[in-house]
DSSP file (Angstrom, degrees, kcal/mol; ACC not computed):
  #  RESIDUE AA STRUCTURE BP1 BP2  ACC     N-H-->O    O-->H-N    N-H-->O    O-->H-N    TCO  KAPPA ALPHA  PHI   PSI    X-CA   Y-CA   Z-CA
    1    1 A M              0   0    0      0, 0.0   138,-4.9     0, 0.0    61,-0.5   0.000 360.0 360.0 360.0 134.7   -5.5   15.9    8.4
    2    2 A V  E     -Ab  61 139A   0     59,-7.8    59,-1.3   136,-0.5     2,-0.6  -0.919 360.0-157.4-116.2 130.5   -2.9   18.2    9.9
    3    3 A R  E     -Ab  60 140A   0    136,-6.5   138,-9.9    -2,-0.5     2,-0.5  -0.942   6.7-170.6-113.3 125.6   -1.4   21.1    7.8
    4    4 A I  E     -Ab  59 141A   0     55,-3.9    55,-4.5    -2,-0.6     2,-0.4  -0.943   9.2-157.5-117.9 129.6    1.9   22.4    8.8
    5    5 A E  E     +A   58   0A   0    136,-2.2     2,-0.3    -2,-0.5    53,-0.3  -0.886  19.1 159.5-115.8 134.8    3.1   25.6    7.1
    6    6 A F  E     -A   57   0A   0     51,-1.2    51,-1.6    -2,-0.4     2,-0.4  -0.984  44.7-107.5-143.9 156.9    6.7   26.8    6.7
    7    7 A N    >   -     0   0    0     -2,-0.3     3,-1.7    49,-0.2     6,-0.5  -0.731  31.6-131.4 -75.7 134.9    8.5   29.1    4.5
    8    8 A M  T 3  S+     0   0    0     -2,-0.4     6,-0.2     1,-0.3    -1,-0.1   0.819 109.2  55.3 -64.4 -29.2   10.7   27.0    2.1
    9    9 A G  T 3  S+     0   0    0      4,-0.1    -1,-0.3     5,-0.0     2,-0.2   0.654  87.9  99.4 -74.4 -13.0   13.7   29.2    3.0
   10   10 A D  S X> S-     0   0    0     -3,-1.7     4,-1.5     1,-0.1     3,-0.6  -0.548  76.3-136.2 -74.1 137.3   13.2   28.5    6.7
   11   11 A A  H 3> S+     0   0    0      1,-0.2     4,-1.5    -2,-0.2    -1,-0.1   0.750 100.6  68.1 -66.4 -25.2   15.4   25.9    8.0
   12   12 A A  H 34 S+     0   0    0      2,-0.2     4,-0.3     1,-0.2    -1,-0.2   0.889 103.5  41.7 -63.3 -42.0   12.4   24.4    9.9
   13   13 A F  H X> S+     0   0    0     -3,-0.6     3,-2.0    -6,-0.5     4,-1.1   0.902 109.4  58.6 -70.3 -41.5   10.7   23.3    6.7
   14   14 A V  H 3< S+     0   0    0     -4,-1.5     4,-0.5     1,-0.3     3,-0.4   0.830  96.5  63.3 -56.6 -35.2   13.9   22.0    5.2
   15   15 A A  T 3< S+     0   0    0     -4,-1.5    -1,-0.3     1,-0.2    -2,-0.2   0.693 105.5  45.5 -67.2 -19.3   14.4   19.6    8.2
   16   16 A F  T X4 S+     0   0    0     -3,-2.0     3,-2.3    -4,-0.3    -1,-0.2   0.681  88.4  89.6 -95.2 -21.9   11.2   17.7    7.2
   17   17 A Q  T 3< S+     0   0    0     -4,-1.1    -2,-0.1    -3,-0.4    -1,-0.1   0.825  92.7  38.7 -46.5 -43.9   11.9   17.5    3.4
   18   18 A K  T 3  S+     0   0    0     -4,-0.5     2,-0.3    -3,-0.1    -1,-0.3   0.087 101.6  93.3-100.2  25.5   13.8   14.1    3.5
   19   19 A H    <   -     0   0    0     -3,-2.3    21,-0.1     1,-0.1    66,-0.1  -0.823  54.9-160.2-116.6 153.2   11.7   12.4    6.1
   20   20 A K  S    S+     0   0    0     -2,-0.3    20,-0.9    64,-0.3     2,-0.3   0.634  79.9  37.0-100.9 -20.3    8.7   10.1    5.9
   21   21 A Y  E     -DC  39  84A   0     63,-0.6    63,-1.6    18,-0.2     2,-0.3  -0.904  59.4-164.0-129.3 152.9    7.4   10.7    9.5
   22   22 A L  E     -DC  38  83A   0     16,-2.1    16,-2.6    -2,-0.3     2,-0.7  -0.970  25.6-122.9-134.8 155.8    7.2   13.6   12.0
   23   23 A S  E     -DC  37  82A   0     59,-3.5    59,-1.4    -2,-0.3     2,-0.6  -0.864  25.4-161.8 -96.1 120.2    6.6   13.4   15.7
   24   24 A L  E     -DC  36  81A   0     12,-2.2    12,-1.6    -2,-0.7     2,-0.7  -0.945   3.4-162.9-106.7 115.9    3.4   15.5   16.6
   25   25 A E  E     -DC  35  80A   0     55,-3.4    55,-2.1    -2,-0.6     2,-0.2  -0.903  10.8-179.4-101.3 114.7    3.3   16.4   20.3
   26   26 A T  E     -DC  34  79A   0      8,-2.1     8,-3.6    -2,-0.7     2,-0.5  -0.706  21.3-121.9-105.2 162.7   -0.1   17.5   21.5
   27   27 A F  E     -D   33   0A   0     51,-0.6     6,-0.2    49,-0.3    49,-0.1  -0.878  10.0-140.3-116.4 130.9   -1.0   18.5   25.0
   28   28 A R    >   -     0   0    0      4,-2.8     3,-1.5    -2,-0.5    41,-0.0  -0.209  41.1 -97.5 -70.9 173.8   -3.5   17.2   27.5
   29   29 A K  T 3  S+     0   0    0      1,-0.3    -1,-0.1     2,-0.1    -2,-0.0   0.847 126.7  58.5 -56.6 -35.4   -5.5   19.5   29.7
   30   30 A S  T 3  S-     0   0    0      2,-0.1    -1,-0.3     1,-0.1     3,-0.1   0.567 120.1-110.8 -73.5  -8.7   -3.0   18.8   32.5
   31   31 A G  S <  S+     0   0    0     -3,-1.5     2,-0.3     1,-0.3    -2,-0.1   0.341  72.1 140.7  93.9  -5.8   -0.2   20.1   30.2
   32   32 A V        -     0   0    0     -5,-0.1    -4,-2.8     1,-0.1    -1,-0.3  -0.567  49.7-127.5 -74.9 132.2    1.4   16.7   29.7
   33   33 A G  E     -D   27   0A   0     -2,-0.3     2,-0.5    -6,-0.2    -6,-0.2  -0.556  15.9-158.8 -80.7 141.0    2.6   16.2   26.2
   34   34 A V  E     -D   26   0A   0     -8,-3.6    -8,-2.1    -2,-0.3     2,-0.4  -0.978  11.3-152.4-118.8 125.8    1.7   13.1   24.1
   35   35 A R  E     +D   25   0A   0     -2,-0.5   -10,-0.2   -10,-0.2   -12,-0.1  -0.787  14.9 179.3 -99.4 134.5    4.0   12.3   21.2
   36   36 A T  E     -D   24   0A   0    -12,-1.6   -12,-2.2    -2,-0.4     2,-0.4  -0.956  24.1-138.0-137.0 116.2    2.7   10.5   18.0
   37   37 A P  E     +D   23   0A   0      0, 0.0     2,-0.3     0, 0.0   -14,-0.2  -0.598  36.6 174.3 -73.3 132.1    4.7    9.6   14.9
   38   38 A V  E     -D   22   0A   0    -16,-2.6   -16,-2.1    -2,-0.4     2,-0.2  -0.937  33.5-106.5-136.7 154.9    2.5   10.4   11.8
   39   39 A W  E     -D   21   0A   0     -2,-0.3     2,-0.3   -18,-0.2    23,-0.3  -0.486  40.6-177.5 -73.9 150.4    2.8   10.4    8.0
   40   40 A F        -     0   0    0    -20,-0.9     2,-0.3    -2,-0.2    21,-0.2  -0.983  14.1-169.3-147.5 158.3    3.0   13.8    6.4
   41   41 A A  E     +E   60   0A   0     19,-1.8    19,-4.4    -2,-0.3     2,-0.3  -0.977  11.9 170.9-143.5 154.8    3.2   15.2    2.9
   42   42 A G  E     -E   59   0A   0     -2,-0.3     2,-0.3    17,-0.3    17,-0.2  -0.929  20.1-139.3-154.2 177.4    3.8   18.6    1.6
   43   43 A E  E     -E   58   0A   0     15,-1.4    15,-1.4    -2,-0.3     3,-0.1  -0.959  32.4-101.0-141.5 155.7    4.5   20.8   -1.4
   44   44 A A        -     0   0    0     -2,-0.3     2,-0.1    13,-0.2   -37,-0.0  -0.468  51.5 -93.7 -75.7 153.8    6.8   23.7   -2.1
   45   45 A P        -     0   0    0      0, 0.0     2,-0.3     0, 0.0    12,-0.2  -0.386  43.9-177.1 -68.8 141.3    5.2   27.1   -2.0
   46   46 A T     >  -     0   0    0     10,-0.3     4,-3.2    -2,-0.1     5,-0.2  -0.892  39.8-110.8-133.2 163.4    4.0   28.6   -5.1
   47   47 A E  H  > S+     0   0    0     -2,-0.3     4,-2.5     1,-0.2     5,-0.2   0.923 120.0  50.1 -64.1 -42.3    2.5   32.0   -5.8
   48   48 A A  H  > S+     0   0    0      2,-0.2     4,-2.2     1,-0.2    -1,-0.2   0.939 113.1  43.1 -59.8 -47.0   -0.8   30.3   -6.5
   49   49 A A  H  > S+     0   0    0      1,-0.2     4,-2.0     2,-0.2     6,-0.6   0.921 114.4  53.7 -70.7 -37.1   -0.9   28.2   -3.2
   50   50 A G  H  X S+     0   0    0     -4,-3.2     4,-1.5     1,-0.2     5,-0.2   0.899 112.6  41.5 -64.6 -38.8    0.3   31.3   -1.3
   51   51 A S  H  < S+     0   0    0     -4,-2.5    -1,-0.2    -5,-0.2    -2,-0.2   0.830 113.5  53.3 -78.2 -27.2   -2.4   33.5   -2.6
   52   52 A A  H  < S+     0   0    0     -4,-2.2    -2,-0.2    -5,-0.2    -1,-0.2   0.898 130.0  14.6 -67.2 -41.4   -5.1   30.7   -2.2
   53   53 A H  H  < S-     0   0    0     -4,-2.0    -2,-0.2     2,-0.2    -3,-0.2   0.414  98.8-116.6-118.2  -6.1   -4.3   30.0    1.5
   54   54 A G  S  < S+     0   0    0     -4,-1.5     2,-0.2    -5,-0.3    -4,-0.2   0.806  82.7 107.0  71.2  22.0   -2.2   33.0    2.5
   55   55 A V        -     0   0    0     -6,-0.6    -1,-0.3    -5,-0.2    -2,-0.2  -0.777  57.7-152.6-131.1 168.0    0.7   30.5    3.1
   56   56 A S  S    S+     0   0    0      1,-0.5   -10,-0.3    -2,-0.2   -49,-0.2   0.342  76.8  15.5-106.4-116.6    4.0   29.4    1.5
   57   57 A G  E    S-A    6   0A   0    -51,-1.6   -51,-1.2   -12,-0.2    -1,-0.5  -0.208  71.2-167.6 -54.7 147.6    5.2   25.7    2.2
   58   58 A T  E     -AE   5  43A   0    -15,-1.4   -15,-1.4   -53,-0.3     2,-0.4  -0.986  13.8-168.9-146.6 132.3    2.5   23.3    3.6
   59   59 A L  E     -AE   4  42A   0    -55,-4.5   -55,-3.9    -2,-0.3     2,-0.3  -0.915  15.6-153.9-117.6 147.0    2.8   19.8    5.1
   60   60 A Y  E     +AE   3  41A   0    -19,-4.4   -19,-1.8    -2,-0.4     2,-0.3  -0.939  16.1 174.0-124.2 146.7   -0.4   17.6    5.7
   61   61 A V  E     -A    2   0A   0    -59,-1.3   -59,-7.8    78,-0.4    78,-0.7  -0.982  15.2-152.0-141.9 139.9   -1.2   14.9    8.2
   62   62 A Y  E     +F  138   0A   0    -61,-0.5     2,-0.3    -2,-0.3   -23,-0.2  -0.809  13.5 176.1-120.4 166.2   -4.6   13.1    8.8
   63   63 A S  E     -F  137   0A   0     74,-1.4    74,-2.8    -2,-0.3     2,-0.2  -0.953  39.8 -89.7-153.2 155.9   -6.1   11.5   11.8
   64   64 A T  E >   -F  136   0A   0     -2,-0.3     3,-1.5    72,-0.2    72,-0.3  -0.559  40.5-120.0 -72.8 150.0   -9.5    9.8   12.7
   65   65 A A  T 3  S+     0   0    0     70,-3.0    71,-0.1     1,-0.3    -1,-0.1   0.787 111.2  48.7 -66.3 -26.2  -11.9   12.4   14.2
   66   66 A D  T 3  S+     0   0    0     69,-0.4    -1,-0.3     4,-0.1    70,-0.1   0.271  84.4 123.2 -96.7  11.8  -12.2   10.5   17.5
   67   67 A S  S <> S-     0   0    0     -3,-1.5     4,-2.1     1,-0.1     5,-0.2  -0.257  73.9-114.9 -71.3 161.0   -8.5   10.0   18.1
   68   68 A G  H  > S+     0   0    0      1,-0.2     4,-3.2     2,-0.2     5,-0.2   0.928 116.7  53.8 -59.0 -41.4   -6.8   11.3   21.2
   69   69 A K  H  > S+     0   0    0      1,-0.2     4,-2.1     2,-0.2    -1,-0.2   0.872 107.8  51.2 -64.4 -35.5   -4.7   13.8   19.2
   70   70 A A  H  > S+     0   0    0     -6,-0.3     4,-2.4     2,-0.2    -1,-0.2   0.894 111.9  46.3 -68.0 -42.3   -7.8   15.2   17.7
   71   71 A K  H  X S+     0   0    0     -4,-2.1     4,-1.3     1,-0.2    -2,-0.2   0.923 113.5  48.8 -67.0 -42.3   -9.5   15.6   21.1
   72   72 A R  H  X S+     0   0    0     -4,-3.2     4,-2.3     1,-0.2    -2,-0.2   0.892 111.3  49.3 -62.1 -41.5   -6.4   17.2   22.5
   73   73 A I  H  < S+     0   0    0     -4,-2.1    -2,-0.2     1,-0.2    -1,-0.2   0.887 107.6  55.1 -65.5 -40.7   -6.1   19.6   19.5
   74   74 A R  H  < S+     0   0    0     -4,-2.4    -1,-0.2     1,-0.2    -2,-0.2   0.831 115.3  38.8 -62.4 -30.0   -9.7   20.6   19.8
   75   75 A N  H  < S+     0   0    0     -4,-1.3     2,-0.4     1,-0.3    -2,-0.2   0.821 131.4  19.7 -87.2 -32.4   -9.1   21.5   23.5
   76   76 A N     <  -     0   0    0     -4,-2.3   -49,-0.3    -5,-0.1    -1,-0.3  -0.948  55.9-161.2-143.5 114.3   -5.7   23.1   23.0
   77   77 A G        +     0   0    0     -2,-0.4    22,-2.8    -3,-0.2     2,-0.2   0.435  59.9 107.7 -80.2  -1.8   -4.0   24.4   19.9
   78   78 A R  E     + G   0  98A   0     20,-0.2   -51,-0.6   -51,-0.1     2,-0.3  -0.586  42.4 149.7 -77.6 139.4   -0.5   24.3   21.1
   79   79 A A  E     -CG  26  97A   0     18,-1.9    18,-2.9    -2,-0.2     2,-0.3  -0.965  32.9-139.3-154.2 170.0    1.7   21.6   19.7
   80   80 A R  E     -CG  25  96A   0    -55,-2.1   -55,-3.4    -2,-0.3     2,-0.3  -0.992  14.6-163.7-135.1 151.9    5.3   20.7   18.8
   81   81 A I  E     +CG  24  95A   0     14,-2.2    14,-2.6    -2,-0.3   -57,-0.2  -0.948  12.2 165.3-131.3 151.2    6.7   18.9   15.8
   82   82 A A  E     -C   23   0A   0    -59,-1.4   -59,-3.5    -2,-0.3    12,-0.1  -0.944  42.4 -98.5-159.9 141.3   10.0   17.2   14.9
   83   83 A P  E     +C   22   0A   0      0, 0.0     8,-3.2     0, 0.0     9,-0.7  -0.320  54.0 162.0 -57.2 143.5   11.2   14.8   12.2
   84   84 A C  E     -CH  21  90A   0    -63,-1.6   -63,-0.6     6,-0.3   -64,-0.3  -0.938  37.9-100.7-152.6 173.7   11.3   11.2   13.4
   85   85 A D    >   -     0   0    0      4,-1.6     3,-2.1    -2,-0.3     6,-0.1  -0.376  54.0 -86.8 -88.8 173.9   11.4    7.6   12.4
   86   86 A M  T 3  S+     0   0    0      1,-0.3   -64,-0.1     2,-0.1    -1,-0.0   0.642 129.0  53.0 -64.6 -12.2    8.4    5.3   12.3
   87   87 A R  T 3  S-     0   0    0      2,-0.1    -1,-0.3   -51,-0.1     3,-0.1   0.359 123.0-103.9-101.1   8.8    8.8    4.4   15.9
   88   88 A G    <   +     0   0    0     -3,-2.1     2,-0.5     1,-0.3    -2,-0.1   0.599  66.4 153.7  86.2  14.1    8.9    8.0   17.0
   89   89 A R        -     0   0    0      1,-0.1    -4,-1.6     2,-0.0    -1,-0.3  -0.630  49.9-113.4 -72.5 124.4   12.7    8.3   17.5
   90   90 A L  B     +H   84   0A   0     -2,-0.5    -6,-0.3    -6,-0.2    -1,-0.1  -0.271  36.2 176.5 -61.3 143.1   13.6   11.9   17.0
   91   91 A L        +     0   0    0     -8,-3.2     2,-0.2     2,-0.1    -7,-0.2   0.177  68.0  13.7-125.4  11.1   15.8   12.9   14.0
   92   92 A G  S    S-     0   0    0     -9,-0.7     2,-0.1   -76,-0.0   -76,-0.0  -0.908  90.9 -64.4-164.4-174.5   15.7   16.6   14.4
   93   93 A D        -     0   0    0     -2,-0.2     2,-0.3     1,-0.1    -2,-0.1  -0.413  50.9-103.0 -83.0 162.0   14.8   19.4   16.7
   94   94 A W        -     0   0    0    -12,-0.1     2,-0.5    -2,-0.1   -12,-0.2  -0.595  27.2-157.1 -79.7 142.6   11.4   20.4   18.0
   95   95 A I  E     -G   81   0A   0    -14,-2.6   -14,-2.2    -2,-0.3     2,-0.1  -0.988  18.4-126.9-124.3 127.5    9.5   23.3   16.6
   96   96 A D  E     +G   80   0A   0     -2,-0.5    48,-1.7   -16,-0.2     2,-0.3  -0.459  40.3 176.7 -65.9 143.4    6.8   25.0   18.6
   97   97 A A  E     -GI  79 143A   0    -18,-2.9   -18,-1.9    46,-0.3     2,-0.4  -0.927  30.5-134.4-144.8 166.6    3.5   25.2   16.6
   98   98 A R  E     -GI  78 142A   0     44,-2.8    44,-2.9    -2,-0.3     2,-0.3  -0.972  25.6-149.4-124.0 140.5   -0.2   26.2   16.7
   99   99 A V  E     + I   0 141A   0    -22,-2.8     2,-0.3    -2,-0.4    42,-0.2  -0.849  18.4 169.6-115.7 148.2   -2.9   23.9   15.4
  100  100 A E  E     - I   0 140A   0     40,-2.4    40,-5.2    -2,-0.3   -97,-0.3  -0.982  36.5-106.8-148.2 151.7   -6.4   24.5   13.8
  101  101 A I  E     - I   0 139A   0     -2,-0.3     2,-0.3    38,-0.3    38,-0.3  -0.623  35.5-169.0 -78.7 140.2   -8.9   22.3   12.1
  102  102 A V  E     + I   0 138A   0     36,-2.8    36,-0.7  -101,-0.4     2,-0.2  -0.949   8.1 172.4-128.3 151.6   -9.2   22.6    8.3
  103  103 A T    >   +     0   0    0     -2,-0.3     3,-0.9    34,-0.1     4,-0.5  -0.749  36.9  33.5-137.4-174.3  -11.8   21.3    5.9
  104  104 A G  T 3> S-     0   0    0      1,-0.2     4,-2.4    -2,-0.2     3,-0.2  -0.295 115.6  -3.4  75.4-144.2  -12.9   21.4    2.2
  105  105 A A  H 3> S+     0   0    0      1,-0.2     4,-2.2     2,-0.2    -1,-0.2   0.840 132.7  56.0 -60.9 -37.6  -10.7   21.9   -0.7
  106  106 A E  H <> S+     0   0    0     -3,-0.9     4,-1.7     1,-0.2    -1,-0.2   0.900 108.3  48.2 -63.4 -42.0   -7.6   22.3    1.6
  107  107 A A  H  > S+     0   0    0     -4,-0.5     4,-2.1     2,-0.2    -2,-0.2   0.904 110.3  51.7 -64.6 -41.5   -8.2   18.9    3.2
  108  108 A E  H  X S+     0   0    0     -4,-2.4     4,-1.9     1,-0.2    -2,-0.2   0.897 107.2  53.2 -68.3 -35.3   -8.7   17.2   -0.2
  109  109 A R  H  X S+     0   0    0     -4,-2.2     4,-1.8     2,-0.2    -1,-0.2   0.907 107.5  52.2 -60.7 -40.9   -5.4   18.7   -1.4
  110  110 A G  H  X S+     0   0    0     -4,-1.7     4,-2.4     1,-0.2     5,-0.2   0.929 108.5  49.7 -59.5 -48.4   -3.7   17.2    1.7
  111  111 A M  H  X S+     0   0    0     -4,-2.1     4,-2.3     1,-0.2    -1,-0.2   0.841 108.8  52.6 -59.4 -36.8   -5.1   13.8    0.9
  112  112 A Q  H  X S+     0   0    0     -4,-1.9     4,-1.8     2,-0.2    -1,-0.2   0.884 110.9  47.4 -68.0 -39.3   -4.0   13.9   -2.7
  113  113 A L  H  X S+     0   0    0     -4,-1.8     4,-2.7     2,-0.2    -2,-0.2   0.893 114.0  46.3 -71.1 -42.5   -0.4   14.8   -1.6
  114  114 A L  H  X S+     0   0    0     -4,-2.4     4,-2.5     2,-0.2     8,-0.2   0.860 109.8  54.4 -71.5 -31.8   -0.4   11.9    1.0
  115  115 A N  H  < S+     0   0    0     -4,-2.3     4,-0.5    -5,-0.2     8,-0.2   0.917 112.6  44.7 -62.6 -40.6   -1.9    9.4   -1.5
  116  116 A R  H >< S+     0   0    0     -4,-1.8     3,-0.7     2,-0.2    -2,-0.2   0.934 116.1  44.9 -73.0 -44.5    1.0   10.3   -3.9
  117  117 A K  H 3< S+     0   0    0     -4,-2.7    -2,-0.2     1,-0.2    -1,-0.2   0.910 123.0  33.4 -68.5 -40.2    3.8   10.2   -1.2
  118  118 A Y  T >X S+     0   0    0     -4,-2.5     4,-1.9    -5,-0.2     3,-0.7   0.176  90.3 173.5-111.3  23.0    2.7    7.0    0.5
  119  119 A A  T <4  +     0   0    0     -3,-0.7    -3,-0.0    -4,-0.5    -4,-0.0  -0.464  63.3  12.4 -60.6 142.5    1.3    4.9   -2.5
  120  120 A P  T 3> S+     0   0    0      0, 0.0     4,-1.5     0, 0.0    -1,-0.3  -0.976 123.6  59.0 -89.8   1.4    0.4    2.1   -2.3
  121  121 A W  H <> S+     0   0    0     -3,-0.7     4,-2.8     1,-0.2     3,-0.3   0.920 105.4  49.6 -58.5 -49.3    0.4    1.8    1.5
  122  122 A K  H  X S+     0   0    0     -4,-1.9     4,-2.9     1,-0.2    -1,-0.2   0.912 109.6  51.4 -56.0 -44.8   -2.0    4.6    2.1
  123  123 A Q  H  > S+     0   0    0      1,-0.2     4,-1.8     2,-0.2    -1,-0.2   0.836 108.4  51.6 -59.2 -32.6   -4.5    3.2   -0.3
  124  124 A L  H  X S+     0   0    0     -4,-1.5     4,-1.9    -3,-0.3    -1,-0.2   0.932 112.1  46.3 -71.8 -47.5   -4.3   -0.2    1.3
  125  125 A L  H  X S+     0   0    0     -4,-2.8     4,-2.5     1,-0.2    -2,-0.2   0.875 109.9  54.8 -61.7 -36.4   -5.0    1.5    4.7
  126  126 A D  H  X S+     0   0    0     -4,-2.9     4,-1.3    -5,-0.2    -1,-0.2   0.897 104.3  54.7 -60.8 -41.0   -7.8    3.5    3.3
  127  127 A F  H  < S+     0   0    0     -4,-1.8     3,-0.5     1,-0.2     4,-0.3   0.941 112.8  41.0 -64.1 -45.3   -9.4    0.4    2.0
  128  128 A F  H >< S+     0   0    0     -4,-1.9     3,-1.6     1,-0.2     4,-0.2   0.903 110.8  57.4 -67.0 -39.3   -9.4   -1.2    5.5
  129  129 A A  H >< S+     0   0    0     -4,-2.5     3,-1.8     1,-0.3    -1,-0.2   0.745  90.7  74.3 -61.0 -25.6  -10.4    2.1    7.1
  130  130 A S  T 3< S+     0   0    0     -4,-1.3    -1,-0.3    -3,-0.5    -2,-0.2   0.674  89.1  60.2 -66.4 -15.8  -13.6    2.1    4.9
  131  131 A F  T <  S+     0   0    0     -3,-1.6    -1,-0.3    -4,-0.3     2,-0.2   0.579  93.9  80.1 -85.9 -11.8  -15.0   -0.6    7.1
  132  132 A R  S <  S-     0   0    0     -3,-1.8     0, 0.0    -4,-0.2     0, 0.0  -0.563  74.1-140.8 -90.1 158.7  -14.9    1.7   10.2
  133  133 A R        +     0   0    0     -2,-0.2     2,-0.3     2,-0.1    -1,-0.1   0.377  64.2 111.5-102.0   1.8  -17.4    4.3   10.8
  134  134 A Q        -     0   0    0     -5,-0.2    -2,-0.1     1,-0.1     2,-0.1  -0.558  59.0-135.8 -81.1 139.7  -15.1    6.9   12.1
  135  135 A G        -     0   0    0     -2,-0.3   -70,-3.0     1,-0.1   -69,-0.4  -0.293  17.7-115.5 -77.7 172.0  -14.5   10.1   10.1
  136  136 A R  E     -F   64   0A   0    -72,-0.3     2,-0.3   -71,-0.1   -72,-0.2  -0.756  21.9-159.4-107.5 157.9  -11.3   11.8    9.4
  137  137 A V  E     -F   63   0A   0    -74,-2.8   -74,-1.4    -2,-0.3     2,-0.4  -0.985   3.4-153.9-136.0 145.6  -10.1   15.2   10.5
  138  138 A M  E     -FI  62 102A   0    -36,-0.7   -36,-2.8    -2,-0.3  -136,-0.5  -0.980   9.6-163.7-123.6 136.4   -7.4   17.5    9.2
  139  139 A F  E     -bI   2 101A   0   -138,-4.9  -136,-6.5   -78,-0.7     2,-0.5  -0.887  14.4-136.9-116.4 145.1   -5.6   20.1   11.2
  140  140 A A  E     -bI   3 100A   0    -40,-5.2   -40,-2.4  -138,-0.4     2,-0.4  -0.878  22.2-168.7 -97.2 133.9   -3.4   23.1   10.1
  141  141 A I  E     +bI   4  99A   0   -138,-9.9  -136,-2.2    -2,-0.5   -82,-0.2  -0.986   6.5 179.9-124.6 128.8   -0.2   23.5   12.1
  142  142 A R  E     - I   0  98A   0    -44,-2.9   -44,-2.8    -2,-0.4  -136,-0.1  -0.966  38.9 -97.3-123.4 144.3    1.9   26.6   11.9
  143  143 A P  E     - I   0  97A   0      0, 0.0   -46,-0.3     0, 0.0     2,-0.1  -0.334  47.3-110.2 -59.0 135.7    5.1   27.3   13.7
  144  144 A A              0   0    0    -48,-1.7   -48,-0.1   -65,-0.2   -66,-0.0  -0.375 360.0 360.0 -65.8 145.1    4.4   29.5   16.8
  145  145 A K              0   0    0     -3,-0.1    -1,-0.1    -2,-0.1   -48,-0.0   0.452 360.0 360.0 -96.4 360.0    5.7   33.0   16.5
């Protein structure tokens, strides 16, 4: 699961609000970028959310723990994100970002948001994924400063 944080007043976050997919570019050890279109969900910042996580707006994306992007992120926290369509065609500008793994209540909140945004498709995919033995992972992504 990937968490992407932006200030709602920031044009970077607004660029994602009307899209179903974002392109997540992670980097190999060689420095070569690998782009992947992924589902994401988010919520507007609130005082409660900001105080609980020290953040304002947040977007979430999930992945299997053994995926290539998970391996690349564990090795290198640098990434870029941009709104895209389901085939990965860019619909906006790239934003430089930093990535970290998150777990617990924060990961659960991300799954709730994704389930709500992509119902019933995500539930169907979850059903078929239940036959696999691979775990899931969530990452927090913040714009690079």
